[in-house]
VEXSE-53838 format. One line per field, with one value per residue: residue number from 1; x, y, z of N, C-alpha, C, O in turn; residue in three letters. Coordinates in nm, 2 decimals, decimal comma, padded with zeros to 4 digits. Last residue first. Layout:
<sites>
n	[NUM;...]
n.east	[X;...]
n.north	[Y;...]
n.up	[Z;...]
ca.east	[X;...]
ca.north	[Y;...]
ca.up	[Z;...]
c.east	[X;...]
c.north	[Y;...]
c.up	[Z;...]
o.east	[X;...]
o.north	[Y;...]
o.up	[Z;...]
res	[Ala;...]
</sites>
This chain:
<sites>
n	[123;122;121;120;119;118;117;116;115;114;113;112;111;110;109;108;107;106;105;104;103;102;101;100;99;98;97;96;95;94;93;92;91;90;89;88;87;86;85;84;83;82;81;80;79;78;77;76;75;74;73;72;71;70;69;68;67;66;65;64;63;62;61;60;59;58;57;56;55;54;53;52;51;50;49;48;47;46;45;44;43;42;41;40;39;38;37;36;35;34;33;32;31;30;29;28;27;26;25;24;23;22;21;20;19;18;17;16;15;14;13;12;11;10;9;8;7;6;5;4;3;2;1]
n.east	[05,11;05,13;04,94;04,83;04,46;04,24;04,09;04,05;04,31;04,59;04,72;04,61;04,32;04,16;03,90;03,85;03,60;03,33;03,04;02,89;02,99;02,98;02,70;02,58;02,74;02,54;02,32;02,37;02,42;02,14;01,97;02,15;02,00;01,77;01,71;01,80;01,59;01,43;01,49;01,49;01,30;01,38;01,58;01,62;01,86;02,19;02,27;02,31;02,22;02,07;02,14;01,98;01,67;01,72;01,72;01,59;01,31;01,40;01,37;01,25;01,28;01,30;01,40;01,69;01,75;01,83;01,96;02,21;02,29;02,32;02,57;02,69;02,83;03,05;03,26;03,21;03,38;03,18;03,13;02,86;02,73;02,80;02,62;02,39;02,32;02,33;02,10;01,94;01,97;01,91;01,67;01,46;01,27;01,28;01,29;01,55;01,61;01,65;01,89;02,07;02,06;02,20;02,43;02,53;02,54;02,73;02,99;03,03;03,08;03,32;03,52;03,53;03,62;03,89;03,94;03,96;04,07;03,93;03,76;03,76;03,67;03,83;03,78]
n.north	[-00,59;-00,40;-00,42;-00,69;-00,77;-00,54;-00,31;-00,15;-00,04;-00,11;-00,06;-00,02;00,12;00,07;00,03;-00,27;-00,40;-00,43;-00,49;-00,66;-00,92;-00,76;-00,68;-01,02;-01,15;-00,95;-01,05;-01,31;-01,24;-01,18;-01,40;-01,58;-01,41;-01,43;-01,73;-01,66;-01,57;-01,75;-01,93;-01,83;-01,72;-01,71;-01,65;-01,33;-01,13;-01,17;-01,07;-01,06;-01,41;-01,59;-02,00;-02,21;-02,20;-02,36;-02,22;-01,96;-02,12;-02,17;-01,95;-01,65;-01,31;-01,13;-01,19;-01,30;-01,09;-00,98;-01,15;-01,09;-00,86;-00,87;-01,05;-00,88;-00,65;-00,69;-01,04;-01,27;-01,61;-01,84;-01,93;-01,95;-01,83;-01,66;-01,72;-01,69;-01,41;-01,34;-01,42;-01,31;-01,03;-01,03;-01,33;-01,61;-01,75;-02,07;-02,40;-02,56;-02,43;-02,19;-02,16;-02,26;-02,08;-01,92;-02,08;-02,11;-01,83;-01,75;-01,92;-01,84;-01,62;-01,60;-01,73;-01,57;-01,40;-01,50;-01,82;-02,13;-02,29;-02,39;-02,48;-02,80;-03,14;-03,36;-03,66]
n.up	[-15,03;-15,23;-15,49;-15,71;-15,63;-15,68;-15,73;-16,00;-16,02;-15,80;-15,53;-15,33;-15,35;-15,55;-15,42;-15,33;-15,43;-15,14;-14,99;-14,93;-14,84;-14,54;-14,52;-14,53;-14,30;-14,12;-14,16;-14,10;-13,84;-13,76;-13,74;-13,55;-13,32;-13,33;-13,28;-13,01;-12,92;-12,99;-12,80;-12,59;-12,40;-12,06;-11,83;-11,73;-11,56;-11,53;-11,19;-10,85;-10,68;-10,51;-10,66;-10,70;-10,65;-10,39;-10,24;-10,21;-10,22;-09,97;-09,84;-09,97;-09,97;-09,84;-09,60;-09,60;-09,72;-09,40;-09,32;-09,50;-09,44;-09,13;-09,14;-09,25;-09,19;-09,02;-09,05;-08,81;-08,57;-08,38;-08,26;-08,19;-08,07;-08,33;-08,42;-08,33;-08,33;-08,55;-08,64;-08,51;-08,52;-08,73;-08,83;-08,90;-08,66;-08,67;-08,77;-08,75;-09,03;-08,98;-08,85;-09,03;-09,25;-09,10;-09,04;-09,29;-09,39;-09,21;-09,25;-09,52;-09,52;-09,36;-09,57;-09,76;-09,67;-09,59;-09,78;-09,64;-09,45;-09,25;-09,35;-09,56;-09,66;-09,79;-10,01]
ca.east	[05,05;05,25;04,97;04,90;04,56;04,26;04,09;03,98;04,20;04,52;04,79;04,63;04,45;04,23;03,94;03,96;03,66;03,41;03,18;02,87;02,99;03,09;02,74;02,55;02,76;02,70;02,37;02,31;02,49;02,26;01,98;02,10;02,16;01,81;01,66;01,90;01,75;01,44;01,49;01,59;01,36;01,34;01,64;01,58;01,82;02,13;02,31;02,28;02,25;02,04;02,20;02,14;01,78;01,61;01,86;01,73;01,36;01,39;01,49;01,26;01,35;01,28;01,27;01,53;01,78;01,74;01,90;02,14;02,26;02,23;02,42;02,72;02,75;02,93;03,19;03,24;03,34;03,34;03,30;02,97;02,70;02,87;02,78;02,43;02,36;02,48;02,20;01,91;02,01;02,02;01,65;01,59;01,26;01,32;01,15;01,47;01,55;01,53;01,73;02,07;02,05;02,09;02,32;02,52;02,45;02,69;02,99;03,02;02,97;03,27;03,49;03,41;03,51;03,78;03,97;03,90;04,14;04,00;03,68;03,78;03,69;03,75;03,77]
ca.north	[-00,73;-00,44;-00,36;-00,55;-00,86;-00,67;-00,36;-00,28;00,00;-00,11;-00,04;-00,20;00,08;00,11;00,10;-00,17;-00,39;-00,45;-00,42;-00,53;-00,85;-00,77;-00,61;-00,93;-01,16;-00,91;-00,92;-01,30;-01,27;-01,06;-01,31;-01,53;-01,38;-01,31;-01,64;-01,77;-01,48;-01,58;-01,98;-01,86;-01,65;-01,79;-01,76;-01,46;-01,16;-01,17;-01,08;-01,02;-01,27;-01,48;-01,91;-02,23;-02,15;-02,47;-02,34;-01,98;-02,07;-02,27;-02,01;-01,82;-01,46;-01,13;-01,10;-01,41;-01,18;-00,86;-01,12;-01,27;-00,84;-00,84;-01,07;-01,06;-00,60;-00,68;-00,89;-01,22;-01,43;-01,75;-01,94;-02,12;-01,93;-01,65;-01,70;-01,79;-01,52;-01,35;-01,50;-01,48;-01,05;-00,99;-01,18;-01,56;-01,66;-01,94;-02,29;-02,47;-02,55;-02,26;-02,07;-02,40;-02,27;-01,93;-01,99;-02,20;-01,95;-01,69;-01,90;-01,98;-01,62;-01,55;-01,78;-01,70;-01,32;-01,45;-01,66;-02,01;-02,35;-02,26;-02,41;-02,79;-02,97;-03,28;-03,57]
ca.up	[-14,98;-15,13;-15,37;-15,67;-15,66;-15,66;-15,57;-15,93;-16,01;-15,97;-15,64;-15,31;-15,26;-15,63;-15,46;-15,22;-15,41;-15,30;-14,91;-15,04;-15,00;-14,61;-14,55;-14,66;-14,44;-14,12;-14,23;-14,23;-13,84;-13,72;-13,86;-13,69;-13,35;-13,39;-13,47;-13,13;-12,92;-13,05;-12,91;-12,65;-12,51;-12,14;-11,95;-11,72;-11,67;-11,65;-11,29;-10,99;-10,75;-10,52;-10,54;-10,66;-10,77;-10,60;-10,25;-10,27;-10,32;-10,05;-09,84;-09,86;-10,03;-09,94;-09,57;-09,63;-09,88;-09,57;-09,26;-09,47;-09,56;-09,23;-09,11;-09,31;-09,29;-08,92;-09,03;-08,95;-08,56;-08,44;-08,15;-08,24;-08,03;-08,15;-08,51;-08,28;-08,17;-08,48;-08,69;-08,41;-08,43;-08,75;-08,83;-08,95;-08,73;-08,62;-08,81;-08,67;-09,04;-09,08;-08,77;-08,90;-09,21;-09,10;-08,94;-09,22;-09,50;-09,20;-09,15;-09,52;-09,58;-09,31;-09,46;-09,79;-09,70;-09,51;-09,81;-09,73;-09,60;-09,20;-09,32;-09,41;-09,69;-09,70;-10,07]
c.east	[05,02;05,17;05,08;04,95;04,69;04,39;04,12;03,97;04,10;04,38;04,76;04,75;04,53;04,36;04,08;04,00;03,80;03,50;03,29;02,98;03,01;03,11;02,90;02,68;02,72;02,80;02,45;02,39;02,49;02,34;02,07;02,11;02,20;01,92;01,75;01,87;01,80;01,60;01,45;01,60;01,38;01,35;01,54;01,62;01,73;02,06;02,20;02,31;02,21;02,13;02,11;02,24;01,90;01,70;01,79;01,79;01,51;01,39;01,50;01,37;01,26;01,21;01,22;01,38;01,61;01,75;01,77;01,98;02,24;02,17;02,31;02,52;02,65;02,80;03,08;03,20;03,34;03,35;03,33;03,07;02,89;02,86;02,82;02,59;02,45;02,44;02,36;02,08;02,04;02,02;01,81;01,61;01,42;01,36;01,17;01,36;01,48;01,47;01,66;01,87;01,89;01,93;02,17;02,41;02,47;02,55;02,83;02,94;02,94;03,08;03,31;03,37;03,44;03,66;03,86;03,93;04,10;04,06;03,78;03,78;03,73;03,72;03,71]
c.north	[-00,83;-00,59;-00,36;-00,51;-00,70;-00,69;-00,45;-00,29;-00,02;-00,09;-00,01;-00,20;00,06;00,14;00,20;-00,02;-00,27;-00,37;-00,38;-00,38;-00,73;-00,79;-00,62;-00,84;-01,12;-00,98;-00,90;-01,10;-01,27;-01,09;-01,17;-01,45;-01,48;-01,26;-01,49;-01,72;-01,58;-01,58;-01,81;-01,91;-01,72;-01,67;-01,79;-01,54;-01,33;-01,20;-01,07;-01,06;-01,17;-01,37;-01,73;-02,01;-02,12;-02,31;-02,37;-02,10;-01,98;-02,20;-02,10;-01,90;-01,59;-01,24;-01,05;-01,30;-01,19;-01,00;-01,03;-01,17;-01,04;-00,82;-01,06;-01,02;-00,76;-00,65;-00,81;-01,10;-01,39;-01,61;-01,82;-02,12;-02,01;-01,77;-01,71;-01,82;-01,65;-01,36;-01,43;-01,51;-01,24;-01,04;-01,20;-01,38;-01,63;-01,89;-02,21;-02,39;-02,58;-02,37;-02,16;-02,34;-02,34;-02,00;-01,98;-02,15;-02,04;-01,73;-01,84;-02,01;-01,75;-01,58;-01,71;-01,74;-01,50;-01,41;-01,62;-01,91;-02,24;-02,26;-02,29;-02,59;-02,90;-03,17;-03,45]
c.up	[-15,00;-15,02;-15,34;-15,57;-15,63;-15,74;-15,59;-15,80;-15,96;-15,86;-15,79;-15,42;-15,25;-15,43;-15,54;-15,32;-15,30;-15,25;-15,04;-15,06;-15,03;-14,78;-14,61;-14,65;-14,59;-14,25;-14,20;-14,25;-14,02;-13,81;-13,87;-13,78;-13,48;-13,41;-13,51;-13,28;-13,06;-13,04;-13,00;-12,77;-12,57;-12,30;-12,05;-11,83;-11,69;-11,66;-11,41;-11,09;-10,87;-10,64;-10,64;-10,71;-10,78;-10,70;-10,39;-10,32;-10,38;-10,22;-09,90;-09,83;-09,96;-10,01;-09,79;-09,61;-09,76;-09,68;-09,39;-09,43;-09,51;-09,41;-09,13;-09,28;-09,30;-09,10;-09,06;-08,96;-08,72;-08,50;-08,29;-08,26;-08,07;-08,08;-08,38;-08,46;-08,18;-08,38;-08,62;-08,45;-08,38;-08,62;-08,78;-08,93;-08,78;-08,70;-08,70;-08,64;-08,86;-09,08;-08,85;-08,86;-09,12;-09,13;-08,97;-09,04;-09,36;-09,27;-09,12;-09,36;-09,56;-09,39;-09,35;-09,66;-09,71;-09,48;-09,63;-09,68;-09,65;-09,34;-09,26;-09,38;-09,59;-09,72;-09,90]
o.east	[04,98;05,24;05,16;05,05;04,65;04,43;04,05;03,87;04,05;04,35;04,83;04,85;04,57;04,48;04,10;04,11;03,78;03,51;03,34;03,00;03,10;03,19;02,95;02,78;02,76;02,90;02,48;02,48;02,60;02,37;02,07;02,19;02,31;01,96;01,78;01,95;01,84;01,68;01,46;01,70;01,30;01,40;01,57;01,70;01,79;02,05;02,13;02,42;02,13;02,08;02,09;02,33;01,94;01,76;01,87;01,89;01,54;01,46;01,61;01,47;01,19;01,12;01,14;01,27;01,50;01,76;01,65;01,90;02,36;02,06;02,21;02,42;02,54;02,68;03,00;03,11;03,43;03,31;03,43;03,13;02,98;02,96;02,90;02,62;02,53;02,53;02,47;02,17;02,11;02,10;01,87;01,56;01,51;01,45;01,09;01,34;01,36;01,35;01,58;01,77;01,78;01,81;02,07;02,34;02,37;02,44;02,78;02,85;02,83;02,97;03,23;03,26;03,33;03,60;03,78;03,94;04,19;04,14;03,75;03,88;03,73;03,76;03,59]
o.north	[-00,90;-00,65;-00,32;-00,59;-00,61;-00,65;-00,53;-00,29;00,06;-00,10;00,05;-00,27;00,10;00,18;00,31;00,04;-00,20;-00,31;-00,27;-00,27;-00,67;-00,73;-00,54;-00,88;-01,14;-00,93;-00,79;-01,05;-01,25;-00,99;-01,09;-01,42;-01,43;-01,16;-01,44;-01,69;-01,56;-01,60;-01,82;-01,93;-01,72;-01,55;-01,88;-01,50;-01,44;-01,30;-00,96;-01,12;-01,19;-01,25;-01,72;-01,95;-02,02;-02,32;-02,40;-02,10;-01,94;-02,24;-02,14;-01,85;-01,55;-01,25;-00,97;-01,34;-01,15;-00,92;-01,05;-01,14;-01,06;-00,79;-01,14;-00,99;-00,75;-00,65;-00,87;-01,05;-01,45;-01,51;-01,74;-02,23;-02,07;-01,82;-01,81;-01,90;-01,71;-01,34;-01,48;-01,57;-01,29;-01,13;-01,31;-01,30;-01,63;-01,92;-02,24;-02,33;-02,61;-02,41;-02,23;-02,41;-02,39;-02,00;-02,02;-02,23;-02,01;-01,68;-01,87;-02,09;-01,79;-01,58;-01,78;-01,76;-01,53;-01,40;-01,70;-01,90;-02,21;-02,17;-02,18;-02,59;-02,97;-03,10;-03,45]
o.up	[-14,91;-14,94;-15,42;-15,54;-15,55;-15,85;-15,53;-15,74;-15,87;-15,74;-15,88;-15,43;-15,14;-15,43;-15,58;-15,31;-15,20;-15,15;-15,01;-15,10;-15,10;-14,84;-14,69;-14,72;-14,70;-14,30;-14,25;-14,32;-14,08;-13,88;-13,96;-13,87;-13,53;-13,46;-13,62;-13,37;-13,18;-13,13;-13,12;-12,84;-12,66;-12,30;-12,13;-11,91;-11,65;-11,74;-11,42;-11,08;-10,95;-10,67;-10,76;-10,75;-10,84;-10,80;-10,48;-10,40;-10,49;-10,31;-09,90;-09,78;-09,87;-10,09;-09,84;-09,62;-09,78;-09,78;-09,42;-09,51;-09,51;-09,47;-09,14;-09,35;-09,35;-09,08;-09,13;-08,89;-08,79;-08,43;-08,31;-08,28;-08,02;-08,03;-08,35;-08,55;-08,11;-08,29;-08,64;-08,38;-08,29;-08,62;-08,77;-09,01;-08,69;-08,79;-08,61;-08,53;-08,86;-09,11;-08,79;-08,85;-09,12;-09,09;-08,91;-08,97;-09,31;-09,23;-09,01;-09,35;-09,58;-09,32;-09,29;-09,62;-09,67;-09,37;-09,57;-09,55;-09,73;-09,33;-09,22;-09,45;-09,49;-09,82;-09,87]
res	[Tyr;Asp;Gly;Gly;Gly;Glu;Gly;Asp;Asp;Asp;Gly;Phe;Leu;Gly;Gly;Gly;Gly;Gly;Met;Asp;Leu;Glu;Glu;Glu;Glu;Glu;Glu;Glu;Glu;Glu;Glu;Glu;Glu;Glu;Ala;Ala;Ala;Ala;Ala;Gly;Gly;Gly;Gly;Gly;Gly;Gly;Gly;Gly;Gly;Val;Gly;Gly;Ser;Leu;Leu;Met;Glu;Glu;Val;Thr;Phe;Lys;Gly;Met;Leu;Gly;Ala;Phe;Leu;Ser;Ala;Trp;Tyr;Pro;Ala;Val;Glu;Asn;Gly;Ser;Ala;Thr;Ile;Leu;Ala;Asn;Ile;Ala;Asp;Val;Thr;Ile;Glu;Lys;Glu;Ala;Asp;His;Leu;Ile;Leu;Ala;Ala;Tyr;Ser;Thr;Val;Leu;Glu;Asp;His;Glu;Asp;Lys;Ser;Val;Ser;Gly;Ile;Ser;Phe;Ser;Met]
</sites>
Protein backbone atom coordinates (compact mmCIF):
# COMPACT_ATOMS: atom_id res chain seq x y z
CA UNK A 1 0.00 0.00 0.00
CA UNK A 2 1.48 3.33 -0.99
CA UNK A 3 0.52 6.90 -0.28
CA UNK A 4 0.90 9.85 -2.60
CA UNK A 5 0.51 13.33 -1.17
CA UNK A 6 -0.81 14.35 -4.59
CA UNK A 7 -3.88 12.17 -4.08
CA UNK A 8 -5.33 14.23 -1.21
CA UNK A 9 -7.42 17.39 -1.14
CA UNK A 10 -5.80 20.82 -0.84
CA UNK A 11 -6.73 21.12 2.84
CA UNK A 12 -5.39 17.64 3.60
CA UNK A 13 -2.20 18.47 1.70
CA UNK A 14 -1.72 21.70 3.63
CA UNK A 15 -2.35 20.00 6.97
CA UNK A 16 0.05 17.15 6.17
CA UNK A 17 2.82 19.46 4.95
CA UNK A 18 2.45 21.69 8.01
CA UNK A 19 2.36 18.66 10.33
CA UNK A 20 5.53 17.30 8.77
CA UNK A 21 7.24 20.68 9.12
CA UNK A 22 6.31 20.88 12.80
CA UNK A 23 7.54 17.31 13.40
CA UNK A 24 10.83 18.01 11.61
CA UNK A 25 11.37 21.14 13.70
CA UNK A 26 10.59 19.19 16.86
CA UNK A 27 12.99 16.37 15.92
CA UNK A 28 15.70 18.94 15.19
CA UNK A 29 15.00 20.45 18.63
CA UNK A 30 14.19 23.81 17.04
CA UNK A 31 11.49 26.19 18.23
CA UNK A 32 8.23 25.66 16.36
CA UNK A 33 7.29 29.16 15.21
CA UNK A 34 5.30 30.55 12.29
CA UNK A 35 8.49 31.70 10.59
CA UNK A 36 10.27 28.37 11.10
CA UNK A 37 7.30 26.37 9.77
CA UNK A 38 6.92 28.65 6.74
CA UNK A 39 10.65 28.51 5.99
CA UNK A 40 10.64 24.71 6.07
CA UNK A 41 7.51 24.50 3.91
CA UNK A 42 9.02 26.88 1.36
CA UNK A 43 12.33 24.97 1.37
CA UNK A 44 10.39 21.75 0.64
CA UNK A 45 8.86 23.32 -2.47
CA UNK A 46 5.33 23.30 -1.07
CA UNK A 47 2.79 26.05 -0.57
CA UNK A 48 0.03 26.07 2.02
CA UNK A 49 -2.75 28.44 2.99
CA UNK A 50 -1.34 31.16 5.27
CA UNK A 51 -3.31 30.18 8.38
CA UNK A 52 -1.78 26.70 8.70
CA UNK A 53 1.59 27.83 10.08
CA UNK A 54 0.02 30.10 12.68
CA UNK A 55 -2.47 27.39 13.64
CA UNK A 56 0.27 24.83 14.27
CA UNK A 57 2.59 27.31 15.99
CA UNK A 58 -0.29 28.26 18.28
CA UNK A 59 -1.01 24.61 19.09
CA UNK A 60 2.65 24.02 19.87
CA UNK A 61 2.46 26.88 22.35
CA UNK A 62 -0.34 25.09 24.22
CA UNK A 63 0.59 21.43 23.78
CA UNK A 64 3.81 19.52 23.37
CA UNK A 65 4.32 17.31 20.35
CA UNK A 66 4.34 14.31 22.67
CA UNK A 67 0.95 15.29 24.13
CA UNK A 68 -0.53 15.69 20.67
CA UNK A 69 0.85 12.39 19.39
CA UNK A 70 -0.21 10.43 22.45
CA UNK A 71 -3.67 11.97 22.63
CA UNK A 72 -4.66 10.84 19.16
CA UNK A 73 -5.48 14.40 18.19
CA UNK A 74 -6.28 17.75 19.66
CA UNK A 75 -9.63 18.70 18.35
CA UNK A 76 -12.78 20.13 19.69
CA UNK A 77 -15.07 17.52 20.85
CA UNK A 78 -16.62 15.71 23.55
CA UNK A 79 -15.12 16.12 26.96
CA UNK A 80 -13.38 13.48 28.99
CA UNK A 81 -13.77 9.76 28.88
CA UNK A 82 -14.21 9.17 32.61
CA UNK A 83 -17.45 8.43 34.38
CA UNK A 84 -18.49 5.55 32.15
CA UNK A 85 -20.08 3.59 34.98
CA UNK A 86 -22.04 6.60 36.17
CA UNK A 87 -23.23 7.34 32.65
CA UNK A 88 -24.29 3.72 32.17
CA UNK A 89 -26.23 3.75 35.45
CA UNK A 90 -27.90 7.03 34.50
CA UNK A 91 -28.84 5.66 31.07
CA UNK A 92 -30.29 2.52 32.66
CA UNK A 93 -32.31 4.66 35.07
CA UNK A 94 -33.67 6.75 32.17
CA UNK A 95 -34.68 3.58 30.32
CA UNK A 96 -36.57 2.36 33.41
CA UNK A 97 -38.37 5.71 33.66
CA UNK A 98 -39.35 5.53 29.98
CA UNK A 99 -40.72 2.01 30.47
CA UNK A 100 -42.76 3.18 33.46
CA UNK A 101 -44.15 6.09 31.43
CA UNK A 102 -45.16 3.72 28.66
CA UNK A 103 -46.93 1.45 31.15
CA UNK A 104 -48.77 4.36 32.78
CA UNK A 105 -50.20 5.67 29.52
CA UNK A 106 -53.33 3.58 29.84
CA UNK A 107 -55.84 3.00 27.05
CA UNK A 108 -56.87 5.21 24.21
CA UNK A 109 -59.81 6.68 26.12
CA UNK A 110 -62.36 5.65 23.50
CA UNK A 111 -60.25 7.09 20.75
CA UNK A 112 -60.55 3.98 18.59
CA UNK A 113 -64.18 3.20 19.01
CA UNK A 114 -64.64 1.70 22.47
CA UNK A 115 -64.61 3.15 25.95
CA UNK A 116 -61.71 1.19 27.43
CA UNK A 117 -59.36 1.85 24.53
CA UNK A 118 -58.91 -1.78 23.49
CA UNK A 119 -59.60 -3.19 20.05
CA UNK A 120 -62.10 -1.79 17.59
CA UNK A 121 -61.56 1.26 15.46
CA UNK A 122 -59.99 1.52 12.05
CA UNK A 123 -56.57 0.29 13.08
